[in-house]
N, C-alpha and C positions, 0 to 999 in steps of 0.2 A: 571394598566398602562403598555403599551407595550413600551419598549425602548431597542434598540440594534444597533450595528454597523455591517456592512457586506461589505467587499471589496474583490474582486477577479480580480485583473488586469492581467488576462491571456487570450490571444486570443485562444479560443477553436475552432478548425477547424474540424468539425465532419462530417463524411459521407463516404460511400463506394468509394474507389479509390481516396481518398483525398491525399494519399501518393504521387500522381503525382505532388503535389504542393511543395514538400520538398525543391527543389532547389531554387525556388523563395522565399520561406519563409526564408530559411537560408541566402539568399542573402540580405535580409533586415537588417541583424544584423552583418554580417562579410564577409570576403573574403576567409577565410580558416577555415573549420569545422573540429573539432576533433569528429570523430564518435565513441561514447562509446557504446560498445556492449559486448555480452557474448562470450563464447568459441566455440559455435557451432550452435545454432538454427537459427540465421539469415543467417548463411552461408549455412546450409542445405536447408533452404526454398528458397534461392535465393534472399532474401530481401536485404542483404548487397550489393550484386552486383547491384541490381536494384537501390538502393539508391545512390550508387556511380555514376552510369550512369546519374541519374537525377541531381546530383550535378554538374557533368561535363557539362551537357547540359546547365546549368545556369551559367557556368563560375566560379563555386566555387571550390577552391582547397580543399583537404581533407587529413587527416591522420586517421588511424584506431587504436584504443586502445581496444583490445578484451580480456581482462584478468579478467573481472568481473564475479564473481560467486554468488550463492544465499547467502543471508545474507551478503552483501558486507562489506569488512573489511576496517578499516581506513587506513591500509597500502596500499591497492589497490588504494584508493583515492589519497594518496600522490604520488604514482607511476604514476598515470594518469595525475596528475597536472604537474609533472616534465616533462612528455612526451609532454603535450600540450604546455608548455613554450618552450621546445627545438624545437618543430615543428613550432612555431610561429602561433598557432591557435588563432583565435579571436572570435569564436563562438563554443559552445559545443552542439553536437547533440546526444541525448540519444536515442538509437534504440534497444528496447527490452522490457522486463518485468519490474516489480517494482524495482528489485535490480539494473537493468541497469539504470533506470531513477534516482534512488536515488544516484547511483555512479556518474552519469553525473552532478547532482546538487552539490555533494561534490567536484568534480574536478573543476567545475566552481568557486566554493567558494574558494578552496585552491589555485587557480591560482592568487588570489588577496590578500587573508588573510594568513599571515605567521604563522607558529608555529603549535602546537598540536591542531587538530580539536576538541579534547575532551574538551579543555578549552572553546571553543565556545558552544559546546553541553551542558555543565554544567553551562553556564552563567558566567564563570570567565572572559571572554573576549567578545567583541561585534565585529562582522564583519562590514566592510565598504561597500563592493559591491561585485559583482561577474561578470564573463564573461557572456554574453547573452546565454540563454539556449533555445533550441528547443527540444521538446520531441515527440517521436513517439512510443506509447505503442504497444506491440504485445501480451499482456495478458490483459484480462478484469477483473482486481481485485484490485490492490493497489490504483488506483486513483491518483497516484503521479503526473500525468499530470495536475491535477487540484488543487494542494495545495502547501504550503510552507514548506513541511515536507520531511526530508530525514533521513532514519534510517541506522545506521552503528554499526558494532560490533568491539570493541577494542580487538584484539587477546591477549593482555597482561593481561587484566582484565576480559574478557568475558562479559563486560558490553555492552548490546545492547540498544541503546538509540537514540532518534531523535534529529537532528539539526532542530530547529524550527525558521525560520526567513524568512521574505518576500524577503530577498536578493536572495533566491534560487527559487523564483517563475519563471516558464518558461515565456519567452516572448511570445511563441506560442506553442501549443500542437496540433499535427495532429493526430486525433483519427479516424482510419479507421477500421471499423468492419471486413473488408475482411482480414486484417492482423492477426486476432485472430484464423483463422481456422486451422492453423498448430499446434496448441496446442494438445497434447494427452489428453484423457479424465481425466487422473489423475491430470494433471496440471489445466485443466478447472475447475474441481470440487474444487480444493484447492483455486485457485484465486477467483473463484466465491463466495465461502463461505467467504473469506476475505472481499470481497465487501459487502456481506450481513451483516457481523458484523460491518463494518464501519457505515453503515446506522443504524443498531440497536443501537450501542453504542452512536452515535451522537443524535439519536432521543430521547434517554432516559438519556442524560447527563444533568448535571446541567447548562451547558452553552448553551443549546438549545434555539433557538429563533424562531419566526414564519417563517422566511425565511428557516432556516435549517430544521424545521419540515416538511415543504412542500416538500423540496428536498429529505429528508430522506424517507418520506412515498412513494414518487414516486419511489425512488431507490429500496425500499423493495418490492414494487408491481412488478416492472419490473423483479427483480431477482427471486423472489419466483415463479412467473408464468412461466418464460422462461428458467431458468437454467436447471430444470429437462427436459424440451423439448430438449435442446441441448445435454444433456447426452444420449438421445435416438436417436436424428437425427441431424447430423451436417449440413445437407443441408437446414435447416430452416433459411433463410437469415433474416427474420424479428425478429426471436429470437436472432440472433447474434447482430442485431442493438439494441435490447432492453437491453440485458445483458451488452453490451459495454457502453451504455448510463447510465445504472444503476451504473456501476462501476465508471464512471467519476463523477456522482453525489455523490456517496459515498466518493470519494476523496475530493470533494468540501466541503461537510458538515463537515468532520473531520477537515478541515482547519479552520473552524469557530467555531464548537461546540466541537471539540476534540473527542478522544476515551476515554474509561474508563477502567473498571477492566479487561475485557477480554484481551485487548492488553497489559495492564500493567502486567498481570500475564503470558502472553505468551512469552514476550520478554526474560525473564530470561531462559526459556526453550530452545528457539532457539539460544540464545546467548551462552549457555553452550554446547549444543549438535548439533548445526547447523541443526536442524530439519526444515522441510518445514513449514513456518509460518502458512499457512491456515490449515494444519493438526493439528498443535498445538492448534489453535483456536477451531477446531472442538472438540478436546478432553476436552477443558475447558469450552466452552460457555454454554452448557446446565446446567452444575453444577452451574455456576455463576448465570445464569438467575433464577434458583430455589430460590436463596437467594435475588435477586434483585426485582423480580416481585411483591411481596407483597407491596413494598414501592412505586410503581408507577403502580397501577393496570390498569388504563385506557389505557396507552400506550402499556403495555405488552399484554393486551387483544387484542388490534388492531393487534399487530404483530402475535399473535397466530391465529387470525381469517384469516389472509393472508395465513397462512400455513395449514388451514383446522381445526384449533382447536376451542375451545369454548370461553375461557377467560384466564385471567392471570394465573389461577391455572394450566392450562395444556400447558402453553407456552413452558416450557423446553422440555416436551415430544413432542410437535409439532416440535420443532427444531430437536430433535433426529430422528423423522420420516423423516424430510427433509434431514438430513445427510445420512440416509439409501438410500433415493431416488437418491441422487447425488453420492452415492458410497464413502462416506467419514466418515463412522462410525468407529472411532478409539480411542484408549486410549493413554495417555502419555507413559504408559509402553510399548506399541507396538512401540512407536517411540524412545525407548531407554532410557527413564527417569526411574530411580530407586528410591526406598525409600531413599537411601543414598544421593540422589541429593537434596532432599526436603529442608533440612536446609539451604544449600547455596542459592537455588532459592528463598526461603522466605526472607532471608536477602537481596539478590540482588534486589528483587521486592520492598522492603521497601526503598532501596537506590535509584534506578533509576526511579521508577514508582509512586512516591508519588503523583504527579500531576494527573496522570491518575486515580489512586485509588480514589482521592478526588472528581473526576468528576462524579463518579457513584452515583446513588440514595441511595445506602447504602455504607458507607466507611468501608472496611474490615480492621481489625487489624491483627496483626501477627498470632494469633491463628487461625482465620478464613482462612487466606491465606494458612497456613499449612494444614488445613482440606480439603480445595478445591483441593490442589495439591495431597493429598493422595487419595481422591476420584477419581481423574482423572487418576492416575497411575493404 
């Protein structure tokens, strides 16, 4: 018997040059936008100035909060929320990559819900609402534009964990593949692999359903076929469309089917050492897949075949070849993780990622988590 629920109340506005609609879209939800962005990339590319001009043309006032870094901190979210309140902003516009979009969600949330956001992340409190959110991704990876997830690191504890609530679903997401082209290859490979793992983990999760399976398979096919093309040729517009769509689908499916062991084990590493999320996933995913594939052979065989492999037995090696092809073959040791970090990461993983671990086709215990970390270092 097939039985499931699936809801995604986000207006996805997808296509080349759709950024031109940003003023009209924001105007549907407020009169003054807080533009949440990073410290440099949208300024260097000219996107920030272009967005401001589009807002002005639609009669939308604005303020800019440009202090978000990778692996956004809870403290940054508090600062952004205080700034939004002081400026009288009534709509939050996230302009940038996954960290920017997550920070925008957190700021919108904290403008309405008082206190420590960690209380909401760990379920000790429940939020009531948030300011309306509009998202404009500039990287094709996290899929935050299509889900109710926002990940933050608490600098006091190094806990990196997701706020998971429909309150932070964007009202609209403007997904323009043309905006992705300013990424350097190192960023493209990292965010592209993050999108790949979203689809892989959702496709093989215990919460998968027929809707998420279709979307996850489509995302996997789009990314595996087209990400290597882009690593060789940035001028392939159709490949940009495909990878960008695959990333958005990946975000959508984890909103419904969740992530599992890969993300569950990566978050302690990037929470501790502020490493690039996609690179941490690259170090861990093949080792994890070796242990998961025998429990779900049909699905892992399909994934391997998309990567040129034969069956579930060579799925991990097929992923390793894919990582070489996209210039992302890396170890946790090369990212700064040491053997001495493993006990803390193991305990932290058990603390913050129990739900993600339980979603995998094989549930790893403490001993297995330690073994995987050691193999990845």
